[in-house]
N, CA, C and O of each residue as an XYZ file, in Angstrom:
736
protein
N     107.801      2.274   -145.714
C     107.264      3.341   -146.551
C     106.233      4.133   -145.745
O     105.441      3.562   -144.995
N     106.257      5.417   -145.907
C     105.300      6.291   -145.210
C     104.013      6.391   -146.015
O     104.034      6.590   -147.230
N     102.898      6.250   -145.318
C     101.574      6.437   -145.913
C     101.039      7.778   -145.424
O     100.895      7.988   -144.219
N     100.746      8.677   -146.344
C     100.258     10.014   -145.998
C      98.743     10.032   -145.890
O      98.026      9.551   -146.767
N      98.279     10.605   -144.782
C      96.853     10.847   -144.585
C      96.635     12.340   -144.767
O      96.972     13.137   -143.892
N      96.076     12.709   -145.894
C      95.793     14.114   -146.185
C      94.362     14.397   -145.775
O      93.450     13.647   -146.122
N      94.163     15.478   -145.038
C      92.826     15.836   -144.576
C      92.409     17.164   -145.189
O      93.207     18.093   -145.307
N      91.148     17.232   -145.574
C      90.515     18.482   -145.979
C      89.107     18.475   -145.410
O      88.476     17.423   -145.312
N      88.622     19.635   -145.041
C      87.272     19.650   -144.484
C      86.805     21.036   -144.138
O      87.567     22.003   -144.124
N      85.524     21.096   -143.858
C      84.898     22.385   -143.572
C      85.326     22.949   -142.226
O      85.660     22.230   -141.284
N      85.297     24.268   -142.190
C      85.505     24.975   -140.928
C      84.195     24.942   -140.141
O      83.118     24.724   -140.695
N      84.320     25.163   -138.849
C      83.136     25.336   -138.006
C      82.407     26.572   -138.538
O      83.045     27.509   -139.019
N      81.093     26.578   -138.454
C      80.327     27.712   -138.982
C      80.568     28.983   -138.186
O      80.676     28.958   -136.960
N      80.650     30.087   -138.904
C      80.646     31.401   -138.256
C      79.259     31.605   -137.646
O      78.272     31.088   -138.168
N      79.177     32.350   -136.551
C      77.880     32.548   -135.898
C      76.790     33.108   -136.823
O      75.605     32.852   -136.610
N      77.189     33.868   -137.848
C      76.202     34.482   -138.742
C      76.041     33.748   -140.078
O      75.480     34.303   -141.023
N      76.523     32.517   -140.162
C      76.418     31.769   -141.428
C      74.954     31.532   -141.771
O      74.196     31.018   -140.949
N      74.555     31.905   -142.989
C      73.153     31.790   -143.412
C      72.713     30.350   -143.595
O      71.637     29.971   -143.133
N      73.524     29.545   -144.259
C      73.197     28.138   -144.489
C      74.150     27.270   -143.682
O      75.280     27.031   -144.109
N      73.710     26.796   -142.519
C      74.608     26.003   -141.663
C      75.174     24.792   -142.398
O      74.492     24.112   -143.164
N      76.457     24.559   -142.124
C      77.141     23.420   -142.731
C      77.828     22.612   -141.631
O      77.690     21.390   -141.587
N      78.564     23.282   -140.746
C      79.238     22.638   -139.618
C      78.939     23.471   -138.372
O      79.807     24.179   -137.863
N      77.687     23.375   -137.885
C      77.347     24.108   -136.662
C      78.101     23.523   -135.473
O      78.387     22.326   -135.458
N      78.427     24.343   -134.477
C      79.210     23.873   -133.337
C      78.643     22.638   -132.634
O      79.408     21.839   -132.093
N      77.327     22.466   -132.632
C      76.767     21.302   -131.932
C      77.147     19.979   -132.595
O      76.972     18.924   -131.985
N      77.661     20.002   -133.823
C      78.071     18.776   -134.509
C      79.513     18.369   -134.209
O      79.964     17.314   -134.656
N      80.238     19.198   -133.455
C      81.667     18.935   -133.251
C      81.945     17.542   -132.699
O      82.788     16.830   -133.245
N      81.265     17.134   -131.639
C      81.546     15.828   -131.013
C      81.272     14.677   -131.980
O      82.063     13.737   -132.057
N      80.169     14.740   -132.712
C      79.828     13.668   -133.649
C      80.823     13.613   -134.806
O      81.211     12.530   -135.243
N      81.231     14.767   -135.297
C      82.201     14.811   -136.392
C      83.555     14.296   -135.909
O      84.251     13.583   -136.632
N      83.917     14.657   -134.696
C      85.169     14.173   -134.122
C      85.188     12.643   -134.097
O      86.207     12.028   -134.410
N      84.071     12.038   -133.730
C      84.001     10.572   -133.697
C      84.108      9.965   -135.091
O      84.708      8.903   -135.262
N      83.533     10.628   -136.081
C      83.637     10.120   -137.456
C      85.074     10.181   -137.952
O      85.559      9.231   -138.566
N      85.758     11.290   -137.691
C      87.159     11.402   -138.099
C      87.986     10.349   -137.375
O      88.838      9.702   -137.983
N      87.740     10.171   -136.074
C      88.463      9.158   -135.292
C      88.279      7.776   -135.921
O      89.238      7.012   -136.036
N      87.058      7.459   -136.324
C      86.770      6.160   -136.941
C      87.618      5.955   -138.202
O      88.202      4.888   -138.391
N      87.683      6.959   -139.047
C      88.482      6.854   -140.272
C      89.963      6.698   -139.955
O      90.655      5.902   -140.590
N      90.454      7.459   -138.970
C      91.865      7.366   -138.611
C      92.212      5.995   -138.026
O      93.247      5.419   -138.361
N      91.354      5.479   -137.159
C      91.596      4.147   -136.586
C      91.620      3.092   -137.690
O      92.448      2.181   -137.660
N      90.725      3.210   -138.656
C      90.684      2.278   -139.778
C      91.989      2.350   -140.578
O      92.565      1.319   -140.926
N      92.445      3.554   -140.863
C      93.694      3.712   -141.607
C      94.864      3.111   -140.812
O      95.730      2.440   -141.373
N      94.870      3.363   -139.516
C      95.950      2.858   -138.666
C      95.945      1.327   -138.621
O      96.999      0.692   -138.647
N      94.767      0.759   -138.554
C      94.646     -0.697   -138.469
C      95.120     -1.391   -139.738
O      95.762     -2.440   -139.676
N      94.806     -0.809   -140.882
C      95.084     -1.496   -142.135
C      96.347     -1.027   -142.849
O      96.712     -1.580   -143.887
N      97.014     -0.018   -142.309
C      98.233      0.478   -142.939
C      99.385     -0.486   -142.672
O      99.517     -1.029   -141.575
N     100.205     -0.687   -143.681
C     101.354     -1.569   -143.526
C     102.627     -0.786   -143.209
O     103.659     -1.378   -142.892
N     102.556      0.543   -143.294
C     103.729      1.367   -143.006
C     103.405      2.427   -141.970
O     102.326      2.438   -141.377
N     104.355      3.309   -141.771
C     104.149      4.426   -140.859
C     103.192      5.430   -141.477
O     103.190      5.642   -142.690
N     102.380      6.044   -140.630
C     101.427      7.051   -141.091
C     101.955      8.447   -140.804
O     102.644      8.670   -139.809
N     101.624      9.382   -141.682
C     101.973     10.791   -141.530
C     100.755     11.609   -141.920
O     100.260     11.477   -143.039
N     100.258     12.458   -141.015
C      99.113     13.302   -141.301
C      99.523     14.646   -141.860
O     100.539     15.220   -141.469
N      98.711     15.139   -142.785
C      98.941     16.439   -143.420
C      97.602     17.160   -143.472
O      96.613     16.615   -143.962
N      97.576     18.378   -142.968
C      96.355     19.194   -143.038
C      96.729     20.644   -142.797
O      97.847     20.961   -142.391
N      95.780     21.500   -143.055
C      95.960     22.914   -142.740
C      95.643     23.113   -141.257
O      95.818     22.188   -140.464
N      95.187     24.290   -140.875
C      94.985     24.553   -139.456
C      93.726     25.323   -139.122
O      93.650     25.953   -138.067
N      92.736     25.284   -139.998
C      91.518     26.053   -139.753
C      90.688     25.450   -138.626
O      90.769     24.257   -138.335
N      89.881     26.318   -137.994
C      88.962     25.832   -136.958
C      88.005     24.831   -137.596
O      87.631     24.974   -138.760
N      87.620     23.841   -136.842
C      86.742     22.801   -137.379
C      87.532     21.557   -137.728
O      88.323     21.067   -136.921
N      87.318     21.045   -138.935
C      87.894     19.772   -139.340
C      89.398     19.668   -139.228
O      89.908     18.656   -138.748
N      90.134     20.700   -139.664
C      91.602     20.631   -139.640
C      92.131     20.445   -138.220
O      92.941     19.555   -137.959
N      91.668     21.286   -137.318
C      92.153     21.197   -135.934
C      91.749     19.868   -135.309
O      92.551     19.246   -134.612
N      90.521     19.425   -135.546
C      90.090     18.123   -135.021
C      90.985     17.006   -135.545
O      91.367     16.114   -134.787
N      91.318     17.043   -136.814
C      92.193     16.035   -137.414
C      93.538     15.987   -136.695
O      93.985     14.911   -136.295
N      94.187     17.135   -136.525
C      95.488     17.171   -135.852
C      95.382     16.661   -134.418
O      96.230     15.889   -133.970
N      94.352     17.087   -133.699
C      94.181     16.650   -132.312
C      93.967     15.144   -132.222
O      94.545     14.486   -131.357
N      93.147     14.600   -133.105
C      92.882     13.162   -133.090
C      94.115     12.352   -133.492
O      94.387     11.302   -132.910
N      94.846     12.834   -134.471
C      96.088     12.136   -134.845
C      97.037     12.086   -133.652
O      97.668     11.058   -133.409
N      97.143     13.184   -132.908
C      98.009     13.194   -131.722
C      97.542     12.152   -130.712
O      98.365     11.443   -130.131
N      96.235     12.050   -130.497
C      95.690     11.050   -129.572
C      96.040      9.636   -130.004
O      96.286      8.766   -129.168
N      96.060      9.409   -131.307
C      96.281      8.070   -131.847
C      97.742      7.780   -132.192
O      98.058      6.724   -132.741
N      98.620      8.711   -131.872
C     100.040      8.497   -132.115
C     100.455      8.622   -133.567
O     101.444      8.018   -133.982
N      99.710      9.400   -134.347
C     100.038      9.627   -135.759
C     100.643     11.025   -135.867
O      99.952     12.007   -135.593
N     101.908     11.142   -136.258
C     102.504     12.475   -136.392
C     101.847     13.252   -137.535
O     101.496     12.683   -138.569
N     101.690     14.553   -137.329
C     101.106     15.401   -138.379
C     101.972     16.624   -138.602
O     102.813     16.989   -137.780
N     101.732     17.237   -139.739
C     102.347     18.508   -140.083
C     101.250     19.443   -140.557
O     100.304     19.033   -141.229
N     101.401     20.713   -140.190
C     100.409     21.726   -140.544
C     100.948     22.585   -141.690
O     102.089     23.046   -141.659
N     100.109     22.783   -142.689
C     100.454     23.590   -143.857
C      99.496     24.779   -143.921
O      98.281     24.604   -144.018
N     100.054     25.986   -143.865
C      99.235     27.192   -143.816
C      99.397     28.025   -145.080
O     100.495     28.149   -145.623
N      98.289     28.591   -145.536
C      98.277     29.428   -146.737
C      98.827     30.824   -146.472
O      99.249     31.516   -147.399
N      98.822     31.239   -145.208
C      99.267     32.577   -144.825
C     100.171     32.462   -143.604
O     100.222     31.412   -142.964
N     100.879     33.528   -143.283
C     101.664     33.565   -142.042
C     100.748     33.210   -140.872
O      99.538     33.417   -140.952
N     101.314     32.677   -139.786
C     100.523     32.123   -138.684
C      99.446     33.074   -138.150
O      98.294     32.666   -138.007
N      99.787     34.310   -137.857
C      98.798     35.240   -137.293
C      97.751     35.629   -138.327
O      96.568     35.726   -138.001
N      98.167     35.854   -139.562
C      97.215     36.198   -140.622
C      96.248     35.037   -140.852
O      95.049     35.248   -141.033
N      96.779     33.805   -140.844
C      95.925     32.629   -141.013
C      94.932     32.528   -139.854
O      93.746     32.275   -140.066
N      95.416     32.723   -138.647
C      94.555     32.672   -137.459
C      93.421     33.692   -137.577
O      92.265     33.378   -137.296
N      93.759     34.912   -137.995
C      92.739     35.957   -138.132
C      91.705     35.609   -139.197
O      90.524     35.924   -139.047
N      92.141     34.971   -140.253
C      91.250     34.661   -141.378
C      90.449     33.368   -141.173
O      89.288     33.295   -141.578
N      91.060     32.343   -140.547
C      90.467     31.005   -140.559
C      90.232     30.375   -139.191
O      89.881     29.199   -139.105
N      90.422     31.144   -138.119
C      90.244     30.568   -136.789
C      89.483     31.511   -135.852
O      88.512     31.104   -135.215
N      89.918     32.752   -135.770
C      89.443     33.686   -134.734
C      87.939     33.887   -134.704
O      87.374     34.069   -133.626
N      87.275     33.862   -135.845
C      85.824     34.089   -135.869
C      85.065     33.064   -135.040
O      83.938     33.320   -134.616
N      85.675     31.899   -134.805
C      84.996     30.817   -134.079
C      85.152     30.928   -132.559
O      84.514     30.181   -131.817
N      85.992     31.852   -132.096
C      86.086     32.075   -130.660
C      87.421     31.708   -130.049
O      88.286     31.115   -130.693
N      87.563     32.078   -128.786
C      88.822     31.911   -128.048
C      89.246     30.448   -127.904
O      90.439     30.153   -127.963
N      88.295     29.527   -127.717
C      88.651     28.114   -127.578
C      89.382     27.621   -128.820
O      90.411     26.955   -128.707
N      88.866     27.938   -129.998
C      89.512     27.510   -131.237
C      90.874     28.183   -131.393
O      91.824     27.557   -131.864
N      90.976     29.465   -130.998
C      92.266     30.148   -131.063
C      93.295     29.454   -130.167
O      94.443     29.274   -130.573
N      92.900     29.066   -128.961
C      93.822     28.380   -128.052
C      94.244     27.028   -128.618
O      95.410     26.648   -128.509
N      93.317     26.308   -129.213
C      93.644     25.009   -129.801
C      94.617     25.169   -130.971
O      95.565     24.398   -131.115
N      94.365     26.183   -131.805
C      95.257     26.489   -132.928
C      96.654     26.845   -132.416
O      97.652     26.334   -132.924
N      96.726     27.720   -131.412
C      98.016     28.128   -130.847
C      98.763     26.928   -130.272
O      99.976     26.810   -130.442
N      98.043     26.041   -129.593
C      98.664     24.842   -129.020
C      99.268     23.964   -130.118
O     100.396     23.487   -129.988
N      98.519     23.757   -131.190
C      99.036     22.951   -132.302
C     100.268     23.603   -132.923
O     101.217     22.914   -133.298
N     100.252     24.930   -133.031
C     101.400     25.639   -133.600
C     102.649     25.486   -132.734
O     103.768     25.565   -133.242
N     102.468     25.272   -131.449
C     103.609     25.079   -130.553
C     104.193     23.666   -130.660
O     105.390     23.475   -130.444
N     103.362     22.683   -130.989
C     103.840     21.297   -130.941
C     104.056     20.630   -132.307
O     104.733     19.606   -132.394
N     103.492     21.197   -133.357
C     103.605     20.568   -134.681
C     104.612     21.282   -135.573
O     104.857     22.476   -135.403
N     105.193     20.558   -136.520
C     105.917     21.252   -137.586
C     104.893     22.050   -138.410
O     103.880     21.508   -138.852
N     105.172     23.325   -138.604
C     104.266     24.206   -139.351
C     105.006     24.721   -140.570
O     106.131     25.212   -140.470
N     104.366     24.605   -141.718
C     104.938     25.068   -142.980
C     104.047     26.186   -143.524
O     102.823     26.056   -143.550
N     104.664     27.270   -143.952
C     103.943     28.410   -144.500
C     104.160     28.410   -146.014
O     105.291     28.286   -146.485
N     103.084     28.549   -146.761
C     103.174     28.590   -148.222
C     104.177     29.672   -148.641
O     104.044     30.826   -148.234
N     105.173     29.308   -149.448
C     106.108     30.330   -149.926
C     105.370     31.448   -150.655
O     104.435     31.195   -151.415
N     105.793     32.665   -150.418
C     105.154     33.844   -151.026
C     103.670     33.888   -150.715
O     102.854     34.174   -151.591
N     103.320     33.606   -149.474
C     101.926     33.511   -149.053
C     101.310     34.894   -148.881
O     101.411     35.515   -147.823
N     100.684     35.348   -149.930
C      99.939     36.603   -149.878
C      98.653     36.392   -150.659
O      98.671     35.891   -151.783
N      97.543     36.778   -150.056
C      96.265     36.617   -150.747
C      96.244     37.462   -152.011
O      96.868     38.522   -152.077
N      95.523     36.982   -153.008
C      95.316     37.688   -154.275
C      96.631     38.042   -154.979
O      96.715     39.052   -155.677
N      97.656     37.201   -154.790
C      98.945     37.470   -155.409
C      98.902     37.216   -156.918
O      99.520     37.945   -157.694
N      98.181     36.198   -157.318
C      98.092     35.905   -158.746
C      96.751     35.248   -159.035
O      95.877     35.195   -158.170
N      96.595     34.749   -160.248
C      95.294     34.194   -160.642
C      94.915     32.951   -159.840
O      93.728     32.663   -159.682
N      95.883     32.223   -159.339
C      95.589     31.049   -158.514
C      95.793     31.457   -157.059
O      96.920     31.695   -156.626
N      94.705     31.537   -156.314
C      94.812     32.095   -154.967
C      95.575     31.197   -154.001
O      95.849     30.036   -154.303
N      95.913     31.746   -152.838
C      96.736     31.008   -151.875
C      96.049     29.753   -151.368
O      96.729     28.789   -151.015
N      94.726     29.732   -151.322
C      93.994     28.565   -150.817
C      94.107     27.418   -151.815
O      94.310     26.272   -151.415
N      93.977     27.709   -153.114
C      94.166     26.677   -154.135
C      95.612     26.208   -154.167
O      95.877     25.010   -154.267
N      96.552     27.152   -154.082
C      97.972     26.793   -154.094
C      98.321     25.903   -152.903
O      99.109     24.967   -153.034
N      97.733     26.195   -151.742
C      98.013     25.372   -150.559
C      97.452     23.969   -150.729
O      98.096     22.997   -150.334
N      96.257     23.846   -151.313
C      95.704     22.513   -151.592
C      96.651     21.716   -152.493
O      96.945     20.553   -152.216
N      97.122     22.341   -153.562
C      98.039     21.660   -154.483
C      99.346     21.292   -153.784
O      99.881     20.204   -153.997
N      99.847     22.173   -152.973
C     101.091     21.944   -152.228
C     100.949     20.743   -151.300
O     101.798     19.851   -151.294
N      99.866     20.722   -150.511
C      99.649     19.600   -149.596
C      99.459     18.295   -150.357
O      99.999     17.261   -149.964
N      98.692     18.337   -151.447
C      98.461     17.127   -152.238
C      99.772     16.598   -152.811
O     100.016     15.392   -152.780
N     100.609     17.475   -153.327
C     101.894     17.037   -153.882
C     102.789     16.421   -152.810
O     103.476     15.434   -153.071
N     102.787     16.994   -151.607
C     103.562     16.417   -150.499
C     103.007     15.022   -150.168
O     103.767     14.070   -149.994
N     101.677     14.915   -150.084
C     101.036     13.636   -149.737
C     101.315     12.565   -150.794
O     101.434     11.385   -150.466
N     101.417     12.969   -152.041
C     101.645     12.019   -153.132
C     103.123     11.698   -153.351
O     103.454     10.908   -154.235
N     104.003     12.289   -152.571
C     105.443     12.123   -152.822
C     105.922     10.673   -152.705
O     106.957     10.328   -153.275
N     105.196      9.822   -151.982
C     105.548      8.397   -151.890
C     104.687      7.538   -152.809
O     104.671      6.313   -152.687
N     103.980      8.177   -153.720
C     103.148      7.458   -154.674
C     101.700      7.404   -154.232
O     101.407      7.401   -153.036
N     100.798      7.362   -155.193
C      99.361      7.376   -154.929
C      98.866      6.228   -154.081
O      97.874      6.375   -153.367
N      99.533      5.085   -154.139
C      99.133      3.946   -153.316
C      99.478      4.135   -151.852
O      99.013      3.378   -151.000
N     100.286      5.133   -151.554
C     100.695      5.417   -150.186
C     100.115      6.739   -149.697
O     100.751      7.469   -148.936
N      98.915      7.030   -150.141
C      98.266      8.279   -149.779
C      96.763      8.088   -149.731
O      96.182      7.441   -150.603
N      96.136      8.650   -148.713
C      94.672      8.647   -148.593
C      94.209     10.059   -148.295
O      94.834     10.772   -147.510
N      93.123     10.460   -148.914
C      92.498     11.746   -148.614
C      91.248     11.478   -147.793
O      90.392     10.687   -148.189
N      91.148     12.137   -146.651
C      89.940     12.106   -145.830
C      89.312     13.479   -145.953
O      89.941     14.484   -145.622
N      88.065     13.532   -146.430
C      87.390     14.806   -146.662
C      86.110     14.894   -145.839
O      85.227     14.044   -145.953
N      86.021     15.920   -145.019
C      84.801     16.253   -144.288
C      84.072     17.255   -145.156
O      84.446     18.426   -145.219
N      83.014     16.785   -145.837
C      82.467     17.582   -146.933
C      80.961     17.398   -147.048
O      80.427     16.324   -146.772
N      80.289     18.463   -147.460
C      78.847     18.404   -147.687
C      78.501     18.090   -149.142
O      77.323     18.024   -149.493
N      79.508     17.897   -149.990
C      79.280     17.554   -151.387
C      78.953     18.742   -152.268
O      78.612     18.569   -153.438
N      79.049     19.942   -151.727
C      78.689     21.151   -152.480
C      79.912     22.036   -152.680
O      80.969     21.830   -152.084
N      79.724     23.038   -153.551
C      80.753     24.038   -153.759
C      80.965     24.839   -152.490
O      80.068     24.948   -151.654
N      82.153     25.397   -152.350
C      82.497     26.124   -151.133
C      82.135     27.591   -151.189
O      81.465     28.062   -152.109
N      82.599     28.295   -150.177
C      82.347     29.725   -150.063
C      83.350     30.541   -150.869
O      83.188     31.751   -151.022
N      84.370     29.893   -151.377
C      85.395     30.577   -152.156
C      86.293     29.549   -152.809
O      86.049     28.346   -152.727
N      87.332     30.036   -153.458
C      88.278     29.142   -154.133
C      89.140     28.403   -153.119
O      89.405     28.902   -152.026
N      89.573     27.205   -153.501
C      90.542     26.477   -152.711
C      89.987     25.763   -151.501
O      90.738     25.478   -150.568
N      88.736     25.469   -151.479
C      88.134     24.783   -150.342
C      88.151     23.276   -150.498
O      88.948     22.716   -151.251
N      87.255     22.637   -149.769
C      87.187     21.175   -149.739
C      86.856     20.602   -151.115
O      87.475     19.630   -151.547
N      85.893     21.193   -151.796
C      85.533     20.703   -153.132
C      86.746     20.723   -154.057
O      86.977     19.768   -154.798
N      87.515     21.795   -154.018
C      88.713     21.909   -154.848
C      89.688     20.776   -154.555
O      90.211     20.144   -155.473
N      89.931     20.520   -153.260
C      90.877     19.457   -152.889
C      90.377     18.095   -153.353
O      91.153     17.307   -153.893
N      89.096     17.804   -153.151
C      88.542     16.520   -153.587
C      88.710     16.368   -155.096
O      89.110     15.306   -155.573
N      88.406     17.423   -155.848
C      88.503     17.348   -157.309
C      89.934     17.133   -157.793
O      90.175     16.308   -158.674
N      90.882     17.871   -157.220
C      92.268     17.697   -157.695
C      92.841     16.359   -157.243
O      93.673     15.777   -157.939
N      92.409     15.871   -156.098
C      92.864     14.543   -155.644
C      92.303     13.455   -156.562
O      93.006     12.502   -156.897
N      91.039     13.596   -156.968
C      90.445     12.628   -157.911
C      91.221     12.622   -159.219
O      91.515     11.558   -159.763
N      91.555     13.806   -159.727
C      92.307     13.917   -160.982
C      93.643     13.186   -160.902
O      94.134     12.678   -161.910
N      94.223     13.131   -159.730
C      95.531     12.498   -159.549
C      95.411     11.047   -159.094
O      96.419     10.406   -158.798
N      94.185     10.525   -159.036
C      93.975      9.117   -158.721
C      94.086      8.751   -157.255
O      94.324      7.588   -156.927
N      93.918      9.717   -156.368
C      94.030      9.434   -154.934
C      92.828      8.633   -154.439
O      91.727      8.731   -154.981
N      93.067      7.842   -153.401
C      91.967      7.152   -152.711
C      91.317      8.176   -151.790
O      91.997      8.818   -150.989
N      90.008      8.327   -151.904
C      89.298      9.373   -151.172
C      88.209      8.758   -150.305
O      87.396      7.963   -150.775
N      88.208      9.138   -149.040
C      87.136      8.762   -148.107
C      86.421     10.042   -147.719
O      87.040     10.984   -147.224
N      85.120     10.073   -147.944
C      84.345     11.283   -147.642
C      83.473     11.042   -146.424
O      82.704     10.083   -146.367
N      83.608     11.927   -145.456
C      82.699     11.968   -144.318
C      81.642     12.993   -144.693
O      81.913     14.193   -144.734
N      80.437     12.513   -144.967
C      79.355     13.398   -145.396
C      78.836     14.158   -144.179
O      78.151     13.599   -143.322
N      79.174     15.433   -144.125
C      78.815     16.252   -142.973
C      77.299     16.373   -142.797
O      76.817     16.657   -141.701
N      76.559     16.158   -143.870
C      75.094     16.216   -143.781
C      74.514     15.039   -143.023
O      73.403     15.122   -142.498
N      75.261     13.936   -142.963
C      74.764     12.720   -142.317
C      75.313     12.524   -140.901
O      75.029     11.517   -140.252
N      76.094     13.485   -140.435
C      76.675     13.371   -139.089
C      75.780     14.096   -138.104
O      76.076     14.130   -136.909
């Protein structure tokens, strides 16, 4: 049986972010925390692991990179077409993050949200993508799914962020591990 590791987490801070949440200097420490959670899941899992995450700069990209290091296959789920997603959720962080995103897009299975257009209806593409990823992760049953959340415990900058994913996963009875970004 496949055990799904669903990841959600904050993006690296934009250079002009007023209230820092994931400043670039925290990248190495956060990477080690995610690695710790992944190693724990790998050690105690009785089946094959499959990672699921989006592709934003920060937590998502770190998750995919670490899973590759640890031999855990992952799939990337994007709310928008690849270039539009890159422009919205990666490029502001700089060329290094863009190169890492492009590299992952070359080596991973990438899924684009059907009818992926921002502001298409009352439920935005970011919320729809969270629900889509959660439903994929739960397809083998709640006992075969773990959510790893890199989160500050607060509301996000918009709809469909980390708080949204944590809340909908709780509603569905998922096992949730939170990496408190404030303590890293």
